[in-house]
Every structure is written in C-alpha cells, then in structure tokens.
C-alpha positions as CSV (number, residue, x, y, z in Angstrom):
1,X,30.3,40.1,-75.6
2,X,26.9,38.5,-75.2
3,X,24.4,39.6,-77.8
4,X,21.1,41.0,-76.6
5,X,18.1,38.9,-77.5
6,X,15.8,40.4,-80.2
7,X,12.7,42.0,-78.7
8,X,9.4,40.4,-79.6
9,X,6.9,42.6,-81.2
10,X,6.9,46.0,-82.9
11,X,8.1,49.2,-81.3
12,X,4.5,50.7,-81.4
13,X,3.7,53.3,-78.8
14,X,0.5,55.1,-77.8
15,X,-2.8,54.6,-75.9
16,X,-5.8,52.4,-76.8
17,X,-8.9,53.5,-74.9
18,X,-10.7,50.1,-74.9
19,X,-14.5,49.7,-74.3
20,X,-14.0,46.5,-72.4
21,X,-17.0,44.1,-72.6
22,X,-18.5,42.3,-69.6
23,X,-16.9,39.0,-69.0
24,X,-13.4,40.0,-70.1
25,X,-10.7,40.5,-67.4
26,X,-8.3,43.4,-67.5
27,X,-5.2,41.2,-68.0
28,X,-7.0,39.3,-70.8
29,X,-7.9,42.6,-72.5
30,X,-4.3,43.8,-72.3
31,X,-3.0,40.6,-73.8
32,X,-5.6,40.8,-76.6
33,X,-4.6,44.4,-77.5
34,X,-0.9,43.7,-77.3
35,X,-1.4,40.8,-79.7
36,X,-3.5,42.8,-82.1
37,X,-0.9,45.5,-82.3
38,X,2.0,43.1,-82.1
39,X,3.4,45.5,-79.5
40,X,6.6,44.9,-77.5
41,X,5.0,45.8,-74.2
42,X,1.6,46.9,-72.9
43,X,-0.1,47.7,-69.6
44,X,-3.4,49.2,-68.3
45,X,-4.1,52.2,-66.2
46,X,-6.5,50.7,-63.7
47,X,-8.2,47.3,-63.2
48,X,-11.8,46.8,-64.3
49,X,-13.5,43.8,-62.9
50,X,-14.7,41.1,-65.4
51,X,-18.3,41.9,-64.4
52,X,-17.8,45.6,-65.3
53,X,-17.7,47.2,-68.7
54,X,-16.3,50.4,-70.1
55,X,-13.2,52.3,-70.3
56,X,-9.9,50.5,-69.9
57,X,-7.0,52.7,-71.1
58,X,-4.2,50.4,-72.4
59,X,-0.7,51.8,-72.9
60,X,1.6,50.4,-75.6
61,X,5.4,50.7,-75.8
62,X,6.8,54.0,-74.5
63,X,3.4,55.1,-73.4
64,X,3.6,52.6,-70.5
65,X,5.9,55.2,-68.8
66,X,2.9,57.5,-68.5
67,X,0.6,54.9,-66.9
68,X,1.1,56.3,-63.3
69,X,-0.2,59.7,-64.5
70,X,-3.4,58.3,-65.9
71,X,-3.9,56.1,-62.8
72,X,-3.9,59.2,-60.7
73,X,-6.6,60.9,-62.8
74,X,-10.3,61.1,-61.9
75,X,-12.6,58.4,-63.0
76,X,-16.4,58.4,-63.8
77,X,-18.6,55.4,-63.3
78,X,-22.2,54.7,-63.9
79,X,-23.5,52.0,-61.7
80,X,-26.7,50.3,-60.5
81,X,-27.4,49.3,-56.9
82,X,-29.9,46.5,-56.4
83,X,-31.5,47.0,-53.0
84,X,-32.5,44.3,-50.6
85,X,-29.4,42.0,-50.7
86,X,-25.8,42.3,-49.5
87,X,-23.4,39.8,-51.1
88,X,-20.0,38.6,-50.1
89,X,-18.4,40.2,-53.2
90,X,-20.6,43.3,-53.1
91,X,-21.6,42.5,-56.7
92,X,-23.7,39.8,-58.4
93,X,-20.9,37.2,-58.2
94,X,-21.0,36.3,-54.6
95,X,-23.6,34.6,-52.4
96,X,-26.2,36.6,-50.4
97,X,-25.0,37.4,-46.9
98,X,-27.7,39.8,-45.7
99,X,-31.2,40.6,-46.9
100,X,-34.1,42.9,-46.2
101,X,-37.7,43.5,-47.5
102,X,-37.2,47.3,-47.0
103,X,-36.8,49.5,-50.1
104,X,-35.6,53.1,-49.9
105,X,-37.5,56.0,-51.3
106,X,-35.7,58.3,-53.7
107,X,-35.8,61.1,-51.1
108,X,-34.0,58.9,-48.6
109,X,-31.3,58.0,-51.2
110,X,-30.9,61.6,-52.2
111,X,-30.5,62.8,-48.6
112,X,-27.6,60.3,-48.2
113,X,-25.5,61.6,-51.1
114,X,-23.7,64.4,-49.2
115,X,-22.3,61.9,-46.8
116,X,-20.5,60.2,-49.7
117,X,-19.2,63.3,-51.4
118,X,-15.8,64.9,-50.7
119,X,-13.0,63.3,-48.7
120,X,-14.3,60.2,-46.9
121,X,-13.0,57.0,-45.3
122,X,-13.9,53.8,-47.1
123,X,-13.2,50.1,-46.4
124,X,-12.4,48.1,-49.5
125,X,-14.4,44.9,-50.3
126,X,-13.4,41.6,-48.8
127,X,-12.8,40.4,-52.4
128,X,-10.4,43.0,-53.5
129,X,-6.7,43.3,-54.6
130,X,-5.7,45.1,-51.4
131,X,-2.7,43.5,-49.8
132,X,-2.9,42.3,-46.2
133,X,0.4,41.1,-44.7
134,X,1.7,40.5,-48.2
135,X,-1.4,38.6,-49.5
136,X,-4.3,39.7,-51.6
137,X,-7.5,40.2,-49.7
138,X,-9.4,38.1,-52.3
139,X,-7.1,35.1,-51.8
140,X,-7.7,35.3,-48.0
141,X,-11.4,35.7,-48.5
142,X,-11.6,32.7,-50.8
143,X,-10.1,30.6,-48.0
144,X,-13.3,31.3,-46.1
145,X,-12.0,33.8,-43.6
146,X,-13.1,37.3,-42.8
147,X,-10.4,39.8,-43.8
148,X,-9.7,42.8,-41.5
149,X,-9.1,45.5,-44.0
150,X,-8.4,49.0,-42.7
151,X,-10.4,51.9,-44.0
152,X,-8.6,54.4,-46.1
153,X,-9.1,58.0,-47.3
154,X,-10.6,58.5,-50.8
155,X,-12.2,61.4,-52.6
156,X,-15.5,61.6,-54.4
157,X,-16.0,64.7,-56.5
158,X,-19.7,64.1,-57.2
159,X,-22.4,61.4,-56.7
160,X,-25.7,61.8,-58.6
161,X,-28.8,59.8,-59.0
162,X,-29.5,59.1,-62.7
163,X,-32.6,57.0,-62.2
164,X,-34.5,55.6,-59.2
165,X,-36.8,52.6,-59.1
166,X,-38.4,50.5,-56.4
167,X,-35.7,47.8,-56.3
168,X,-32.7,49.6,-57.8
169,X,-31.1,53.0,-58.2
170,X,-28.8,54.1,-61.0
171,X,-25.9,56.5,-59.9
172,X,-23.1,58.3,-61.6
173,X,-20.0,59.0,-59.5
174,X,-16.8,60.9,-60.2
175,X,-14.0,59.7,-57.9
176,X,-10.3,59.6,-57.3
177,X,-7.7,56.8,-57.2
178,X,-8.4,53.9,-54.8
179,X,-12.2,54.3,-54.7
180,X,-14.2,51.0,-54.7
181,X,-17.7,51.5,-56.2
182,X,-18.7,48.1,-54.7
183,X,-18.0,49.5,-51.3
184,X,-20.1,52.5,-52.0
185,X,-23.1,50.3,-52.8
186,X,-22.5,48.2,-49.7
187,X,-22.2,51.2,-47.4
188,X,-25.2,53.1,-48.8
189,X,-27.3,49.9,-48.4
190,X,-26.3,49.6,-44.8
191,X,-27.0,53.3,-44.0
192,X,-30.4,53.0,-45.6
193,X,-31.2,49.8,-43.6
194,X,-32.0,47.7,-46.7
195,X,-28.6,46.4,-47.9
196,X,-27.4,46.6,-51.5
197,X,-24.9,45.4,-54.0
198,X,-23.7,46.4,-57.5
199,X,-25.8,44.8,-60.3
200,X,-24.3,46.7,-63.1
201,X,-21.1,48.8,-63.4
202,X,-19.6,50.8,-66.3
203,X,-16.6,53.1,-66.3
204,X,-17.3,55.9,-68.7
205,X,-14.3,58.2,-68.2
206,X,-10.7,58.0,-67.1
207,X,-9.0,61.4,-67.1
208,X,-7.8,62.6,-69.6
209,X,-9.8,60.3,-71.9
210,X,-13.5,60.5,-72.7
211,X,-16.1,58.3,-74.4
212,X,-15.2,59.9,-77.7
213,X,-11.9,58.0,-77.5
214,X,-13.6,54.6,-77.1
215,X,-12.7,51.7,-79.4
216,X,-13.9,48.1,-79.2
217,X,-12.1,44.8,-79.7
218,X,-14.3,44.1,-82.7
219,X,-13.3,47.4,-84.3
220,X,-9.6,46.7,-83.8
221,X,-10.0,43.2,-85.2
222,X,-11.7,44.5,-88.2
223,X,-8.9,47.0,-88.8
224,X,-6.3,44.4,-88.6
225,X,-8.0,41.6,-90.5
226,X,-9.9,43.8,-93.1
227,X,-13.3,43.0,-91.7
228,X,-12.4,39.4,-90.5
229,X,-12.1,38.5,-86.8
230,X,-10.3,35.2,-87.3
231,X,-7.1,35.4,-85.4
232,X,-5.6,32.8,-87.7
233,X,-6.1,35.0,-90.8
234,X,-3.0,35.6,-92.9
235,X,-4.3,39.0,-94.0
236,X,-2.9,41.7,-91.8
237,X,-3.4,45.5,-91.9
238,X,-1.7,48.3,-89.9
239,X,-3.8,49.6,-87.0
C-alpha cells in the first residue's frame, strides 16, 4: 500500500483578521500569513485589491471550510471618490478615459444616495475578476478590447457621506456579496455629470468581524520573531 505523503506545515486552525496594507495583493497576504503560522492550508474570504487597505479575513486549516459563510456576509468600506476624471480601471491605476471641469455640490451628491441604496443593478468594472466566456475580464481588457459585462443584482444596505470637498467626497457603504465599490464611484460620477474614480479604498468590516479583530503583518512578525521581523531569524515563537 502506498504511503501518504507527510503534510507540510502545522495543523493550526482559526481566522486571522489581517489589516492589509496598500500595495500587498490578497494572494501575497495569504502566503505571508500561511508562512508565519506554518499552516498546512490557508485561504481568504474576499479579494482586496492591492491599491486598497483594510480587512482581509484569512482562514487557516479547518477554518477554510467556513470561508463561504464569511464571503456571504455584509462588508463595510470607506472610500474616497475623486471627481473630474474617469479612469479605465475606475481607480488611480488606469489612464484617464473621460474628464470634466464640473464639480458636484454636496446637496447633489446627497440627493443621489437613495438611487444607490437597496437592491440595484450594477455592471462590474472592465478590470475585474468576472469571467466572460471562461476568461477573466481583466485579461480581456488588458488586450485592449472593451469587455461586454452584463449588469447583475447587488444589495447596498446603506451609503453615507462622511466628508465632502470640492474635488472629492468620502463615503461609507455597507454592501452585500458581489458589490464593486469602483463601479459605484464610476456610476455616481456619470450620474452627476462630472465623472469620478476611487482614489482611496479601505475595507473596515467583514461580517462577523470588526476593526477590534484587526492584526497587522508587523504584529504577527513580532509575535513570531520576538520583536524581530527578519524572516531568516532562527528564533521562533508560537503565534
């Protein structure tokens, strides 16, 4: 009888509610946490773009079986919309595709909020992970084509203005699975006749977790290496 190969890593199970920094991809974050805990397996409960920061719940070991339940939970984002430019990626990364000198008054923005609250139809961004005929939309968009992405039903529990300025507005939104905040910025900009894109995005909650559960990579490294952050350190502590 063939012998089963020895599993790599420790049989550690649980959730790590990571405060992901800007510039780190979700896959990179999972790999980092898996390595720090020396876990057998790991997975996250909802992609967070590299340009976004905030809550990325990462499941370890047996907790990976509960990932679908967390993915279905409500999420809260705080985001800034920069008015006057629409970009190909609907965030700071892509080139400008439309522009306007017009800037919306706070009253105009506030009057628009009910339209984007409740069950609505939303078209995902051109640069998104949505599959079109078996291919990711972002792969098709990178080839230079315009991707025909069908609108889909999403639910927004609330959408509030946190702060309004001449060139930007800060919002907080509570939304369900499948919502693209970048699309929200794009669509509001078009409705207001001034265009808009996301200039800052932070996820602050993923049900059932809250900001009280946050932990950073630096804190986990300090716990493992006793204050050191050198991955080559021989000193190892339980986390």
